[in-house]
C-alpha positions in Angstrom: -13.0 -11.3 -89.6 -9.6 -10.6 -90.1 -7.5 -7.2 -89.1 -6.8 -5.9 -92.6 -6.8 -6.4 -96.1 -3.8 -5.3 -98.7 -5.7 -3.0 -101.3 -7.2 -4.0 -104.2 -5.7 -4.9 -107.2 -2.2 -4.4 -104.9 0.2 -7.3 -105.1 1.1 -8.7 -101.2 4.4 -7.7 -100.5 6.6 -11.0 -100.2 8.9 -9.1 -97.7 8.8 -6.3 -95.0 12.4 -5.4 -93.9 12.2 -3.5 -90.5 15.3 -1.7 -89.2 17.0 1.1 -87.4 17.6 4.0 -89.6 20.7 5.3 -88.2 22.5 1.1 -88.2 21.2 -0.6 -91.1 20.5 1.5 -93.9 23.1 0.4 -96.2 22.5 -3.3 -95.3 18.8 -2.9 -95.6 19.1 -1.4 -99.4 21.1 -3.7 -100.7 18.8 -6.5 -99.1 16.1 -5.1 -100.5 17.9 -5.1 -103.9 18.9 -8.7 -103.8 15.7 -9.8 -103.1 14.1 -7.7 -106.0 17.0 -9.0 -107.9 15.4 -12.4 -107.0 11.8 -12.0 -108.2 10.6 -11.3 -104.3 8.2 -7.9 -103.9 9.2 -6.1 -100.9 9.0 -3.7 -99.0 11.4 -1.3 -97.2 10.2 1.6 -95.1 12.2 5.4 -95.0 12.0 6.1 -91.6 11.0 9.6 -91.3 8.5 9.9 -87.9 9.3 10.7 -84.5 10.0 8.7 -81.9 6.2 9.9 -80.0 4.5 9.4 -83.4 2.8 6.3 -83.7 3.1 4.4 -87.0 2.0 6.0 -90.1 -1.0 3.9 -91.7 0.7 3.3 -94.9 3.7 1.9 -93.1 0.7 -0.4 -91.1 -0.8 -1.1 -94.3 2.4 -2.3 -95.8 2.8 -4.5 -92.9 0.1 -6.2 -93.1 -0.4 -7.0 -97.0 3.2 -8.9 -96.7 3.8 -12.5 -96.0 6.9 -11.9 -93.6 8.9 -9.6 -91.7 12.3 -9.9 -91.8 13.8 -7.4 -89.0 17.4 -6.3 -88.8 18.4 -7.3 -85.3 21.4 -4.7 -84.2 22.7 -3.6 -80.9 20.6 -0.2 -81.6 17.2 -2.5 -82.9 15.6 -2.4 -80.0 15.8 1.4 -79.0 13.6 2.2 -82.1 9.7 2.2 -80.9 8.6 1.9 -84.6 10.8 -1.8 -84.8 9.6 -2.6 -81.8 6.2 -1.6 -82.7 6.2 -3.2 -85.9 7.7 -6.8 -84.7 5.0 -7.0 -82.2 2.6 -6.4 -84.7 4.0 -9.1 -87.2 4.5 -11.8 -84.3 0.6 -11.3 -83.0 -0.3 -11.9 -86.6 2.2 -14.3 -87.3 1.2 -16.1 -84.0 -2.6 -16.2 -85.2 -1.7 -17.1 -88.7 -0.2 -20.5 -86.8 3.2 -19.8 -87.4 5.8 -17.0 -86.0 8.4 -18.0 -88.0 6.9 -15.6 -91.2 9.5 -13.0 -88.8 12.7 -14.0 -89.4 15.7 -11.5 -88.1 18.9 -10.9 -89.5 21.1 -11.0 -86.3 24.5 -8.6 -85.8 26.6 -8.0 -83.2 23.8 -9.5 -80.6 24.4 -12.8 -78.7 21.5 -15.3 -78.9 20.1 -14.1 -75.2 20.1 -10.3 -75.9 17.4 -10.6 -78.5 13.6 -9.2 -77.4 11.2 -10.7 -77.7 13.0 -14.0 -77.5 10.6 -15.9 -80.3 12.9 -13.5 -82.8 15.9 -16.1 -81.4 14.2 -19.0 -82.8 13.8 -18.4 -86.6 16.7 -15.8 -86.5 19.2 -15.9 -89.8 23.0 -14.8 -88.3 24.3 -12.7 -90.4 28.3 -14.0 -89.6 29.9 -11.9 -92.4 27.6 -12.3 -94.9 26.5 -9.5 -97.7 23.1 -8.9 -99.0 23.4 -11.1 -102.1 24.1 -14.0 -99.5 21.8 -13.7 -96.6 18.6 -13.0 -99.9 19.5 -16.3 -100.9 18.4 -18.3 -97.9 15.3 -15.7 -96.7 13.8 -15.8 -100.8 14.2 -19.7 -99.9 12.2 -19.7 -97.2 9.6 -17.2 -98.4 9.0 -19.2 -101.4 8.6 -22.3 -99.1 6.5 -20.2 -96.7 4.2 -19.6 -99.8 4.2 -22.6 -101.1 2.3 -23.9 -97.9 0.8 -20.7 -96.7 0.1 -17.6 -99.3 -1.4 -15.3 -96.6 -0.2 -12.2 -95.2 -0.6 -10.8 -91.7 -3.6 -9.1 -91.9 -5.3 -12.2 -93.0 -4.6 -13.4 -89.6 -8.2 -13.6 -87.9 -8.4 -11.3 -84.5 -8.0 -12.5 -81.5 -10.9 -14.8 -80.1 -12.5 -13.2 -76.9 -11.4 -15.3 -74.1 -13.8 -17.3 -71.5 -13.3 -15.0 -68.0 -14.2 -17.0 -64.8 -15.8 -15.6 -62.5 -14.7 -12.1 -64.7 -12.6 -10.3 -67.1 -9.9 -7.9 -65.6 -11.3 -4.1 -65.8 -9.5 -1.6 -67.4 -5.9 -1.8 -69.8 -5.9 2.4 -69.8 -2.0 1.9 -68.5 -0.4 -0.7 -71.0 1.9 0.7 -73.2 4.7 -0.4 -74.7 5.9 -4.2 -73.2 5.8 -5.5 -76.1 8.7 -8.0 -75.3 7.7 -8.8 -72.0 4.0 -10.2 -73.8 6.3 -12.8 -75.2 8.4 -13.6 -72.5 4.8 -14.5 -70.9 4.1 -16.5 -73.6 7.6 -18.4 -73.4 7.5 -18.5 -70.1 4.1 -20.6 -69.7 5.0 -22.6 -72.5 8.1 -23.9 -70.6 7.9 -27.4 -68.6 11.6 -27.3 -66.7 11.4 -25.8 -63.7 12.5 -25.6 -59.8 9.8 -27.5 -57.4 8.1 -29.2 -60.4 4.6 -28.5 -60.2 3.3 -29.9 -62.8 2.6 -26.8 -65.3 4.5 -23.7 -66.0 4.5 -20.9 -63.2 5.4 -17.3 -64.4 5.2 -14.5 -62.2 4.9 -10.3 -63.1 6.7 -8.4 -60.2 7.2 -4.8 -60.1 6.5 -1.3 -57.6 3.0 -0.1 -58.0 1.6 1.4 -60.8 4.1 -0.7 -63.2 1.3 -2.5 -64.9 1.5 -5.8 -63.7 -2.1 -6.5 -64.0 -2.3 -4.4 -67.3 -0.1 -7.2 -68.8 -1.5 -9.8 -67.6 -4.5 -8.8 -69.3 -2.9 -8.3 -72.6 -1.9 -11.2 -72.8 -4.7 -12.9 -71.8 -6.6 -11.2 -74.4 -4.1 -11.2 -77.4 -2.7 -14.8 -76.8 -6.2 -16.8 -76.1 -5.3 -19.1 -78.7 -2.7 -20.2 -75.8 -5.6 -21.1 -73.1 -8.5 -22.2 -74.7 -10.2 -23.3 -71.7 -10.5 -19.3 -71.2 -9.2 -17.6 -68.2 -9.5 -17.8 -64.5 -8.9 -15.0 -62.6 -8.1 -14.7 -58.5 -8.0 -10.7 -56.7 -6.0 -10.7 -54.0 -5.2 -7.5 -51.8 -1.4 -8.2 -51.2 -0.8 -4.2 -51.9 -2.7 -3.5 -48.9 -0.1 -3.3 -45.8 -2.7 -4.4 -43.7 -3.4 -7.7 -46.0 0.8 -8.1 -46.1 0.6 -9.4 -42.7 -2.1 -11.6 -41.9 -1.3 -14.9 -43.9 -4.9 -15.5 -42.5 -6.8 -13.1 -44.4 -4.8 -13.9 -47.6 -6.2 -17.1 -47.5 -10.0 -15.9 -46.7 -9.6 -13.9 -49.7 -8.2 -16.5 -51.5 -11.1 -18.8 -50.7 -13.1 -15.8 -51.7 -11.6 -16.2 -55.5 -12.0 -19.9 -56.0 -15.4 -19.8 -54.9 -16.8 -16.9 -57.1 -14.7 -19.0 -59.5 -16.7 -22.0 -58.8 -20.5 -20.6 -58.9 -19.3 -18.7 -62.5 -18.9 -23.2 -63.1 -21.9 -24.1 -61.3 -20.9 -25.5 -58.3 -23.2 -27.0 -56.1 -24.2 -26.1 -52.5 -21.9 -28.4 -51.2 -19.1 -28.3 -53.6 -18.9 -24.8 -52.4 -18.3 -25.6 -48.8 -14.4 -24.9 -47.8 -13.7 -28.3 -47.2 -15.2 -29.3 -50.5 -14.1 -26.2 -52.9 -10.2 -26.7 -54.0 -10.9 -30.9 -54.4 -14.5 -30.0 -56.3 -12.7 -27.7 -58.4 -9.8 -29.5 -59.3 -13.1 -32.3 -60.7 -14.2 -30.0 -62.5 -11.6 -28.3 -64.4 -10.0 -31.8 -65.2 -12.9 -32.1 -67.5 -11.7 -28.9 -69.8 -9.0 -30.9 -71.7 -7.7 -27.5 -72.9 -5.4 -25.8 -71.5 -6.5 -23.0 -69.5 -4.9 -19.7 -68.0 -4.9 -19.2 -64.2 -4.0 -15.7 -62.9 -3.2 -14.8 -59.5 -3.4 -11.0 -59.5 -1.5 -9.1 -56.5 -0.4 -11.5 -54.1 1.1 -9.7 -51.0 5.1 -9.6 -51.2 7.1 -11.4 -48.5 4.5 -14.4 -49.4 5.9 -18.0 -48.4 7.1 -19.5 -51.5 6.5 -22.7 -49.4 3.0 -22.2 -49.5 3.1 -21.6 -54.0 1.3 -24.1 -54.5 -1.9 -23.4 -52.8 -1.9 -20.2 -55.6 -1.3 -22.6 -58.2 -4.2 -24.1 -61.6 -5.9 -26.7 -59.8 -4.7 -29.3 -62.5 -1.8 -29.8 -65.0 -3.4 -28.2 -68.2 -3.8 -24.7 -66.8 -0.9 -22.1 -66.6 -0.2 -20.2 -63.7 0.5 -16.5 -64.1 0.9 -14.3 -61.1 1.8 -10.4 -60.1 3.0 -9.2 -57.0 4.6 -6.6 -55.9 8.0 -9.1 -53.8 9.6 -11.6 -55.6 9.2 -15.1 -56.1 12.7 -16.2 -56.7 12.1 -19.6 -57.0 9.1 -22.3 -58.1 8.9 -20.3 -61.3 9.1 -21.1 -64.6 9.9 -17.6 -65.6 9.9 -14.7 -63.6 9.0 -11.0 -65.1 10.1 -7.9 -63.3 9.3 -4.5 -64.8 10.8 -1.6 -64.1 10.4 1.5 -66.0 9.5 2.1 -69.7 11.9 2.1 -72.2 12.5 5.7 -72.6 11.4 5.9 -75.9 7.5 4.3 -75.0 7.9 6.5 -72.2 8.3 9.5 -74.4 5.6 8.3 -76.3 3.3 7.9 -73.6 4.2 11.3 -72.0 3.5 13.0 -75.2 0.4 11.2 -76.4 -1.7 14.3 -76.1 0.6 16.8 -77.4 4.1 16.8 -79.2 6.9 18.7 -78.3 6.4 21.6 -80.5 10.5 22.5 -80.4 13.7 20.6 -79.6 14.0 22.5 -75.9 10.2 20.7 -75.2 11.7 16.9 -76.4 14.5 17.8 -73.7 12.0 18.6 -71.2 10.2 16.1 -71.9 13.1 13.4 -71.9 13.8 14.6 -68.6 10.4 14.4 -67.2 10.1 10.9 -68.1 13.5 10.3 -66.4 12.2 12.3 -63.5 8.9 9.7 -63.6 11.1 6.4 -63.7 9.5 5.7 -66.7 6.9 5.2 -64.3 3.8 4.2 -66.5 0.7 5.3 -63.7 2.7 8.6 -63.2 2.9 9.3 -66.9 0.0 8.5 -67.6 -0.8 11.5 -65.0 1.6 13.6 -66.7 0.1 13.6 -69.8 -2.8 14.2 -68.9 -1.6 17.5 -67.0 -0.2 18.6 -70.9 -4.1 18.3 -71.8 -5.0 21.3 -69.2 -5.9 24.7 -70.9 -3.5 26.7 -69.0 -0.3 23.7 -70.3 2.8 25.8 -70.7 5.3 23.1 -72.1 7.3 20.6 -71.2 10.1 23.1 -69.9 7.3 24.5 -67.2 5.8 21.4 -66.5 9.3 19.4 -65.5 10.0 23.0 -63.3 7.0 22.3 -61.4 7.1 18.7 -61.0 11.3 19.0 -60.4 10.6 22.0 -58.1 7.5 21.8 -56.6 5.9 24.8 -54.8 6.9 25.0 -51.2 3.2 26.3 -50.6 2.1 22.4 -51.7 1.9 20.2 -48.2 3.2 17.1 -50.2 4.7 15.9 -47.0 1.5 14.0 -46.0 1.3 12.2 -49.2 4.7 11.8 -49.9 5.2 9.4 -46.8 2.2 7.8 -47.8 3.3 6.6 -51.3 6.7 5.6 -49.5 5.2 2.5 -48.6 3.6 2.2 -51.7 6.8 3.0 -54.0 10.6 3.1 -53.6 12.3 6.0 -51.9 13.0 7.7 -55.6 9.4 6.9 -57.0 7.7 8.8 -55.0 8.2 12.8 -54.7 7.9 12.8 -58.2 4.4 10.8 -58.4 3.1 12.7 -55.1 3.4 16.1 -57.7 2.5 14.7 -60.5 -1.1 13.2 -58.6 -1.4 16.3 -56.7 -1.4 18.5 -59.8 -3.2 16.6 -61.5 -6.1 15.7 -58.5 -6.3 19.8 -58.5 -6.2 20.3 -62.0 -9.6 18.4 -62.1 -12.7 20.7 -62.2 -14.5 20.5 -58.7 -17.1 17.7 -61.3 -13.8 15.8 -61.8 -13.2 15.6 -58.2 -16.3 14.5 -56.8 -15.8 11.5 -58.6 -12.3 10.6 -58.0 -12.9 11.5 -54.2 -16.0 9.7 -54.4 -14.4 6.5 -55.9 -11.6 6.8 -53.0 -13.8 5.8 -50.5 -15.3 2.7 -52.6 -13.4 -0.6 -53.2 -10.6 -0.9 -55.9 -13.3 -2.5 -57.9 -15.1 -1.1 -61.4 -17.5 1.5 -59.7 -21.4 1.4 -61.7 -22.0 5.6 -63.0 -25.6 4.6 -61.7 -23.8 4.7 -57.9 -21.7 7.4 -58.5 -24.4 9.5 -59.2 -26.4 8.7 -55.7 -23.3 9.0 -54.1 -22.1 12.0 -55.4 -25.9 13.7 -55.3 -25.9 12.2 -51.8 -22.5 14.4 -50.4 -24.3 17.4 -51.1 -22.3 18.4 -54.4 -24.7 20.5 -57.3 -25.8 19.0 -60.5 -26.9 15.5 -61.5 -25.7 12.5 -63.7 -24.7 15.3 -66.5 -22.3 16.7 -64.1 -21.4 13.8 -63.2 -20.8 12.7 -66.9 -18.8 15.8 -67.7 -16.4 15.5 -64.2 -15.9 11.7 -65.1 -15.0 12.7 -68.6 -12.5 14.8 -67.0 -11.0 12.5 -64.8 -10.5 10.2 -67.9 -8.9 13.2 -70.0 -6.4 13.6 -67.5 -5.3 9.8 -67.1 -6.9 9.5 -63.4 -10.0 6.9 -64.7 -11.3 4.7 -67.3 -14.5 4.4 -68.5 -15.2 1.0 -68.8 -17.5 -1.1 -71.5 -21.3 -1.9 -71.5 -20.7 -5.9 -70.1 -22.3 -7.8 -68.0 -20.9 -10.2 -65.2 -20.4 -13.2 -67.7 -18.5 -10.5 -70.3 -21.3 -10.4 -72.3 -22.7 -7.1 -74.1 -25.1 -5.2 -71.1 -27.4 -2.5 -72.0 -29.3 -1.9 -68.7 -28.9 0.8 -65.8 -25.6 0.5 -63.8 -23.9 -1.8 -67.0 -21.2 0.9 -66.9 -18.8 1.9 -64.4 -15.2 3.7 -63.8 -12.4 1.8 -63.0 -9.4 3.8 -60.3 -6.1 2.4 -60.5 -5.8 1.3 -56.8 -3.2 3.9 -55.9 -4.5 6.5 -57.4 -7.7 6.1 -55.1 -5.6 5.5 -51.9 -3.9 8.4 -52.6 -7.2 10.7 -53.6 -8.0 8.9 -50.1 -4.8 11.0 -48.5 -5.7 14.3 -50.7 -9.4 14.4 -49.1 -9.3 15.4 -45.6 -11.8 12.8 -43.4 -15.0 15.4 -43.3 -15.2 14.5 -47.0 -14.5 11.1 -47.0 -17.1 11.2 -44.0 -19.9 12.9 -46.1 -19.4 11.0 -49.3 -19.1 7.4 -47.2 -22.5 8.5 -45.5 -23.8 9.2 -48.5 -22.9 6.1 -50.1 -24.2 3.8 -47.1 -27.8 5.9 -48.0 -27.0 4.9 -51.6 -26.6 1.2 -51.5 -29.3 0.6 -48.5 -31.8 1.9 -50.5 -30.3 0.4 -53.9 -30.4 -3.2 -52.0 -33.4 -2.3 -50.1 -35.4 -2.7 -53.5 -34.4 -6.0 -54.2 -36.3 -6.8 -51.0 -40.1 -8.1 -52.7 -39.1 -9.3 -56.3 -35.7 -10.7 -57.9 -34.2 -7.4 -59.6 -30.7 -8.3 -57.7 -28.8 -8.5 -61.5 -29.3 -4.9 -61.5 -27.4 -4.2 -58.1 -24.7 -6.7 -58.4 -22.2 -4.6 -59.3 -22.6 -2.4 -56.5 -22.4 -5.1 -53.8 -18.8 -6.0 -53.8 -18.9 -2.1 -52.1 -20.6 -2.2 -49.3 -17.7 -3.9 -47.6 -15.6 -1.0 -48.3 -18.3 1.8 -46.6 -18.9 0.0 -43.8 -14.9 -0.8 -43.0 -14.3 -4.7 -43.6 -12.0 -3.9 -46.5 -8.9 -4.1 -46.7 -7.4 -1.1 -47.9 -9.9 1.5 -46.8 -11.3 3.7 -44.2 -11.8 1.9 -40.9 -15.4 2.8 -39.7 -17.4 2.2 -37.0 -20.7 0.0 -38.0 -23.4 2.1 -36.1 -27.3 1.3 -37.1 -26.7 2.6 -40.7 -24.3 0.2 -41.3 -26.3 -2.4 -39.6 -29.0 -2.2 -42.4 -26.4 -2.3 -44.3 -24.9 -4.8 -44.3 -28.8 -6.4 -43.5 -29.7 -5.9 -46.8 -26.3 -7.0 -48.5 -26.3 -10.2 -46.6 -30.0 -10.7 -48.1 -29.1 -9.8 -51.5 -25.6 -12.4 -51.5 -27.6 -15.3 -50.1 -30.7 -14.2 -52.0 -27.9 -14.7 -55.4 -26.7 -17.7 -54.2 -23.6 -16.8 -52.7 -23.8 -17.9 -49.1 -19.8 -17.5 -48.7 -20.3 -13.6 -48.9 -23.3 -13.5 -47.5 -21.4 -14.8 -44.1 -18.9 -12.8 -44.8 -21.4 -9.8 -44.0 -23.6 -11.8 -41.2 -20.6 -12.9 -38.9 -19.6 -9.0 -38.3 -23.3 -8.1 -38.6 -23.7 -10.1 -35.9 -21.0 -9.8 -33.7 -21.3 -5.8 -33.5 -24.8 -6.3 -32.6 -23.4 -8.3 -29.5 -21.2 -5.5 -28.4 -23.4 -2.4 -28.8 -25.6 -1.8 -25.8 -28.4 0.1 -27.5 -28.8 -2.6 -29.8 -32.4 -4.4 -28.7 -32.7 -8.4 -28.0 -35.0 -8.2 -31.0 -32.8 -7.1 -33.5 -30.3 -9.1 -32.2 -31.7 -12.1 -32.9 -33.1 -11.3 -36.0 -29.6 -10.6 -36.8 -28.4 -14.5 -35.6 -31.7 -15.9 -37.7 -30.0 -14.9 -40.7 -26.3 -15.4 -39.8 -27.8 -18.9 -39.4 -29.2 -18.9 -42.7 -26.0 -17.8 -44.1 -24.6 -21.0 -42.8 -26.7 -22.8 -44.1 -26.8 -21.4 -47.6 -23.0 -22.2 -47.2 -23.5 -25.4 -45.9 -22.2 -25.1 -42.8 -25.3 -27.3 -41.4 -24.0 -27.7 -38.0 -23.4 -24.3 -37.3 -26.5 -22.9 -38.7 -28.2 -26.1 -36.4 -27.3 -24.4 -33.5 -27.4 -20.8 -34.3 -31.3 -21.7 -35.4 -32.2 -23.7 -32.0 -30.5 -20.9 -30.0 -33.4 -18.2 -31.9 -36.1 -20.5 -32.2 -35.9 -20.7 -28.4 -34.6 -17.1 -27.7 -37.7 -16.3 -29.2 -40.6 -18.4 -28.2 -39.3 -17.0 -24.6 -39.3 -13.1 -26.0 -42.4 -13.1 -28.4 -44.4 -16.1 -28.0 -45.1 -19.6 -29.9 -47.3 -17.9 -32.2 -44.9 -15.0 -33.1 -44.2 -15.2 -37.1 -40.2 -14.0 -36.3 -40.5 -17.8 -34.2 -42.7 -19.6 -36.6 -39.6 -18.5 -39.1 -37.1 -19.3 -36.9 -38.5 -22.6 -36.5 -39.0 -23.2 -39.9 -35.2 -22.5 -40.8 -34.4 -25.2 -38.4 -36.5 -27.4 -40.0 -34.9 -27.1 -43.4 -31.1 -27.7 -41.4 -32.8 -30.5 -40.2 -34.1 -31.4 -43.8 -30.4 -31.1 -45.2 -28.8 -33.4 -42.0 -31.1 -36.0 -43.3 -33.1 -35.9 -39.9 -36.4 -35.9 -42.5 -38.7 -37.3 -39.9 -38.4 -34.4 -38.0 -37.8 -31.9 -39.8 -41.0 -33.0 -41.7 -42.9 -32.5 -38.7 -41.6 -29.1 -37.5 -42.1 -27.7 -41.0 -46.0 -29.0 -40.4 -46.3 -27.7 -37.3 -45.5 -24.4 -38.7 -47.4 -24.5 -41.4 -50.7 -24.6 -39.4 -49.8 -22.4 -36.9 -49.3 -19.7 -40.4 -52.8 -20.9 -42.5 -54.7 -20.5 -39.2 -52.8 -17.6 -38.2 -52.5 -15.0 -41.0 -54.1 -17.1 -43.4 -53.6 -19.8 -46.2 -52.6 -17.3 -49.1 -50.3 -15.3 -47.1 -46.5 -15.6 -48.4 -45.0 -16.7 -45.3 -47.6 -19.5 -45.3 -47.0 -20.1 -49.0 -43.1 -20.8 -48.7 -43.8 -22.9 -45.8 -46.0 -25.1 -47.6 -43.6 -25.3 -50.2 -41.1 -26.7 -47.4 -43.4 -28.9 -46.6 -43.8 -30.6 -49.6 -40.2 -30.6 -49.8 -39.6 -32.8 -46.7 -42.5 -34.6 -47.1 -41.3 -36.3 -50.2 -37.5 -36.9 -48.5 -39.6 -39.2 -45.5 -39.8 -42.6 -45.8 -38.1 -45.5 -43.9 -38.7 -48.3 -46.4 -39.5 -48.5 -49.8 -43.0 -49.0 -49.4 -43.6 -45.8 -47.0 -40.9 -43.8 -49.2 -43.6 -44.3 -52.0 -46.5 -42.7 -50.2 -44.8 -40.3 -49.2 -43.7 -39.5 -51.7 -46.9 -39.6 -54.2 -48.4 -37.5 -50.9 -45.6 -35.0 -52.1 -46.6 -35.2 -55.3 -50.5 -34.2 -54.7 -49.4 -31.4 -52.0 -46.7 -30.0 -54.9 -50.2 -29.7 -57.3 -52.2 -28.1 -55.1 -49.9 -26.2 -53.6 -48.2 -25.0 -57.2 -52.0 -23.8 -57.6 -52.0 -21.5 -54.9 -48.7 -19.7 -55.4 -49.4 -19.4 -59.1 -52.3 -17.7 -58.4 -50.3 -15.6 -55.9 -47.7 -15.1 -58.4 -49.9 -13.5 -61.2 -51.0 -10.8 -59.2 -47.0 -9.6 -58.2 -45.0 -10.3 -61.4 -43.2 -12.7 -62.5 -40.1 -11.4 -60.6 -41.7 -11.6 -57.1 -40.7 -14.3 -54.9 -44.3 -15.9 -54.9 -43.5 -16.9 -58.9 -40.1 -17.9 -57.8 -41.7 -20.2 -54.6 -43.6 -21.0 -57.2 -41.0 -22.8 -59.3 -39.8 -24.4 -56.4 -42.7 -26.3 -56.2 -42.5 -27.2 -59.1 -38.5 -28.3 -58.9 -40.1 -30.2 -55.5 -43.0 -31.9 -58.4 -40.0 -32.7 -60.5 -37.8 -34.9 -58.0 -40.9 -37.2 -56.4 -41.7 -38.0 -60.3 -38.2 -38.8 -60.6 -37.7 -40.3 -57.6 -40.8 -42.3 -58.3 -39.8 -43.2 -62.4 -42.5 -40.9 -63.9 -39.4 -39.5 -66.2 -41.1 -37.7 -68.7 -43.4 -35.9 -66.0 -40.3 -34.9 -63.9 -38.5 -34.0 -67.5 -41.7 -31.4 -68.6 -41.3 -30.4 -64.6 -37.8 -29.3 -64.4 -37.8 -27.7 -68.0 -40.4 -25.8 -66.8 -38.3 -24.8 -64.1 -35.3 -24.0 -66.5 -36.9 -21.8 -68.2 -38.3 -20.0 -65.2 -35.2 -20.0 -63.5 -33.4 -18.7 -66.2 -35.6 -15.5 -67.3 -35.0 -14.0 -63.2 -32.4 -16.0 -61.9 -30.0 -15.7 -64.8 -28.2 -18.6 -66.8 -24.8 -18.6 -63.6 -27.5 -18.5 -60.6 -26.9 -21.9 -59.1 -30.5 -22.8 -58.5 -31.0 -22.1 -62.3 -28.5 -24.5 -62.9 -29.4 -27.2 -60.8 -32.8 -26.8 -62.3 -30.7 -27.3 -65.9 -28.6 -30.6 -64.7 -32.2 -32.3 -63.2 -33.7 -31.6 -66.8 -30.9 -33.6 -68.8 -30.6 -36.0 -65.5 -34.6 -36.9 -66.4 -34.6 -37.0 -69.8 -31.7 -40.2 -69.4 -33.3 -43.5 -70.8 -36.0 -41.5 -72.2 -36.0 -42.1 -76.6 
């Protein structure tokens, strides 16, 4: 698929002349005539648009129907937004056609270093006193040579390919505007190999105050320049703009490891590879196999981050290209530093007036004053543009007066004081006035939506969760009212609605797939604008909504439907930096327990551990928390340590819990037996296979005689016993005998579990346990060199897990890898 095609029957233009009318009109006319006389088909625009107008359709068609663009670059050229639009479109298409020399700048009165984007200086034609006819000779020669090699036009450029994102794509793009030159600066900087403190690959930092569009710029680069990084885009999100994180290097490292683990999960790393000590090395090994350049984005690095630690943030291998965003500065250790200030005044004016063009010259002057008042700040201008959509909008003159001299009765002080830590002092007051007016200008439903997002994490909020939180807070209406409120917030520039994509970036039409995105600065300001009682009510509703959603996954694997809601658990329990502090009471403990379990069953032991550790600590500190609850939480904490590969910590916890459960409930209690079964799993993982088998056998017999042979816990323990038996044996003879025994046990256990799964459904835990038994059967068959039988078993496991767990779940990937291994040596 291409961008556009010339109208049928119309010959393509050889040259499109791009120029600033007030500076280069005469040269453009002369050059047009000379090129036409040289036999070329030339398009010359006669500018008639206002600064805030978008490129006219007929101009766009002409440009896309051209083979080359000749910008007449003088001192005034960069001030024309229309010239910048045309150059950006032409360069963008030329890049995807494989030849940016299709854009040939005629330069006059400017130094090469002043040409932006710098890509234009690569194929420039200095005028140096030459007349139009002399220039036309050189241009015509280049155009003919190009046409002989590749006669395509800009419109023949293919659409940019969608990059592969790991673990997920950057949401939103609403706050990206202008910044065309900066996109090419990133492109140029990431191609550079000469830099201070060479770390083996290019590193570019994008810095600026909050709301300048750093993240949006990086997302736009990743999308438009996907050809630069065919290996994919890897994203690590920090929270360096939050005050609490800034002061804590430990918090930054914890978030970095969290981001690396999420990438590792998406790449299919195993449990041992995901352990903290082995994760960086495992990622490095996996990325070395890409054999194609990839983009490594680290978003929101704390200002003041020690430059000596910069290598920790960079791409793990030499073919990676690193892109950092920060509110601070990296003056050392980077190939290029791009400092974002305000938008170009004309781009700022275009953004402000995009919804409502000024009706008169005085209104245009007022709009210009307003962009200056807001320091051409993209987020501030987006909010101000939203104010122009209100029914009571009285014009730019009145809006400027309202924001420049806010009503004394408007209590801006608290918001201004808060924003001073987020924005320079000159920005804080006008931005606060704009934010306050935007928030108050929303409908009640719109304020409900924005207020609800304010108590949640700075992540996409599923619309289903938004509905439940607002309804649970006692606000009137239902999903339709929430949809209306969200639409109003979007029109005001306060929110954005994401596309329906799944966790891999593909199309997803399941419930909860659509989400609301709010800029972190807006979300934090919203918390200030909402009084504590309102925040508490919404937060309590979020705790209930999340707990109910996660509880529904207890008896069958429906976790993907709630996976997008999980990042918000830490925010509403007070564990996430940048959000309100909340105490961990009974309701919060229930939510953390459910979320920890869900994360563990999704295969993310690290995330599970991050929830169970503070939960266990809270249970120890709260007097009303009884011994039984403390032990259950410690039981789950031990399981999280086991899943995360911290086996020694898991063993210590499990031994302690099993001993205390026996003392509290007795040796035959189901909780005691569960603790012992978990301990047996850990012993097996530590290589103590005989001890593991004996303990599993003891637990299985107790459950079989107590709750019955077909009870879910009995069957799950039988599954674990089959795995343990297949690992035993000190000699080759005994190992073979134990594996044959395990095969016999597995076949019998599989019959029982399949029977139970038939009644419970394909997503039930019995169905997944049946697959686990089949997986153990396959491993023992493979060890016995019965490869064909092993392959069939592993293929059954892979197909079943793929249907239930999804293609990116670690257990699905393990089954696929086992299938491949078993096929080796088979014809």
